[in-house]
C-alpha positions, -999 to 999 in steps of 0.1 A, spaced: -437 -42 -64 -460 -65 -48 -494 -65 -62 -531 -57 -48 -562 -66 -51 -595 -56 -30 -627 -72 -24 -659 -53 -10 -682 -77 8 -716 -56 6 -743 -58 32 -769 -80 11 -807 -64 11 -828 -92 13 -833 -116 45 -798 -118 47 -792 -88 64 -784 -101 97 -759 -127 91 -739 -100 68 -741 -69 85 -712 -83 110 -693 -79 75 -708 -48 60 -689 -34 37 -652 -52 46 -619 -44 25 -597 -71 21 -563 -61 10 -539 -91 0 -510 -98 -22 -498 -114 -52 -490 -145 -33 -521 -148 -15 -537 -147 -49 -519 -177 -57 -521 -197 -26 -485 -193 -21 -474 -199 17 -461 -162 25 -493 -149 18 -500 -116 34 -535 -96 36 -554 -72 59 -591 -70 64 -602 -35 73 -635 -21 73 -639 12 52 -640 31 80 -605 16 94 -593 23 53 -605 57 56 -588 69 88 -554 49 77 -552 70 46 -554 100 67 -530 88 85 -509 86 62 -518 117 45 -510 137 76 -477 115 77 -467 125 40 -479 163 43 -456 172 73 -423 152 72 -401 171 56 -391 139 31 -410 112 7 -424 80 28 -427 47 17 -454 48 -15 -491 32 -4 -499 25 -40 -523 -7 -21 -544 20 2 -547 44 -28 -560 13 -51 -582 -2 -24 -590 37 -18 -600 40 -51 -621 7 -51 -642 23 -22 -651 50 -38 -661 32 -73 -682 11 -49 -694 41 -25 -709 55 -58 -726 25 -73 -743 24 -38 -755 60 -43 -768 51 -77 -794 32 -63 -806 57 -30 -839 72 -43 -841 104 -56 -846 131 -28 -837 111 3 -810 137 26 -788 105 28 -775 114 -6 -761 144 -1 -745 137 32 -727 106 12 -721 124 -14 -702 153 10 -683 122 23 -670 110 -16 -659 141 -16 -644 146 14 -622 112 8 -614 121 -27 -604 157 -12 -578 137 11 -566 118 -14 -558 143 -43 -541 160 -13 -521 132 -4 -508 125 -40 -501 163 -45 -480 162 -16 -460 135 -28 -454 148 -60 -442 183 -50 -419 162 -33 -411 145 -61 -405 181 -81 -385 199 -53 -361 169 -44 -363 147 -75 -325 137 -81 -319 124 -41 -358 110 -46 -341 89 -78 -308 84 -60 -329 72 -29 -352 48 -47 -322 36 -72 -300 26 -38 -323 8 -14 -317 -29 -14 -335 -56 -28 -369 -65 -1 -369 -31 11 -401 -11 7 -401 12 -24 -406 46 -22 -419 57 -54 -448 41 -71 -438 26 -109 -458 59 -125 -438 81 -97 -409 67 -110 -419 75 -142 -424 109 -134 -392 116 -116 -373 104 -145 -387 131 -168 -382 155 -144 -350 151 -145 -344 148 -182 -366 177 -191 -348 192 -164 -315 186 -175 -324 192 -212 -339 228 -204 -308 237 -183 -288 232 -210 -305 251 -237 -307 282 -215 -278 286 -200 -251 256 -201 -245 260 -238 -238 292 -238 -207 288 -208 -172 283 -209 -168 240 -219 -153 236 -183 -188 247 -167 -214 227 -192 -223 202 -172 -235 200 -137 -243 172 -110 -279 173 -97 -276 162 -69 -252 187 -55 -272 215 -73 -305 207 -55 -311 209 -17 -321 176 3 -348 171 23 -344 191 56 -344 159 78 -332 183 111 -368 203 107 -386 199 139 -425 187 138 -455 178 159 -463 143 170 -486 120 188 -471 90 203 -493 60 191 -471 33 210 -449 37 240 -419 47 231 -385 42 257 -350 55 255 -354 77 225 -321 98 219 -328 130 219 -294 150 198 -279 186 213 -296 219 200 -265 238 213 -230 229 219 -231 235 252 -262 205 255 -253 169 256 -274 140 245 -303 131 268 -326 101 263 -366 104 268 -396 83 268 -423 85 248 -457 75 265 -486 68 245 -512 93 237 -487 120 251 -476 150 216 -445 166 210 -423 188 193 -392 172 180 -367 169 152 -381 150 126 -341 129 119 -348 115 157 -380 102 148 -382 91 117 -376 50 120 -409 58 144 -431 74 117 -419 46 95 -433 19 119 -460 37 127 -452 44 165 -460 79 161 -483 99 144 -474 135 124 -498 161 135 
């Protein structure tokens, strides 16, 4: 997993305000190779507003997609550091200043979005834990991870506890030939054929849509930027992963 750090370039309160204004509260996301001076460095610099907008986008995608999406550990880490940075700034605000309550509400709003995002992921892990673990174990080297280290440990522990519970409560009381269970068969998979609402961020052409009934035939559609659609998730799953569409 790629290590990530965030830097916050806050505006100075002295005469340097004018020169630092363009870089006010910028957030830098960089990987380990950048920190060590490697040639394959990848970094992204965002303002706090862009960072929170990205969190909200990933939150909605995770909330409305039927399957567990790629984990965004780097984004979560940066948002948590940004919240800490905002709370530190809030301590310097004069008591009684009306701006303090506004900033506090914004911090609470960001905390809610972040908590809801993480809660949605945990709920999917609990619901589809054997399939999530199998998908994570079978991914090729270099492919994005679907679970953070903490989520992977939670999923493995959840699987182990479920197997122990089933064995103690039911399986040991059954005939020997029925005392084993295949979790991949026992737990239903995510329904990728469910329908989702989406907004197109980048124009897409020649999207193949599968027929709904035996009487229908496959057809191709173009998705215009800014348009909204109701489509089968399986059809647009790659577009969600690439960021070309946004679930709503």
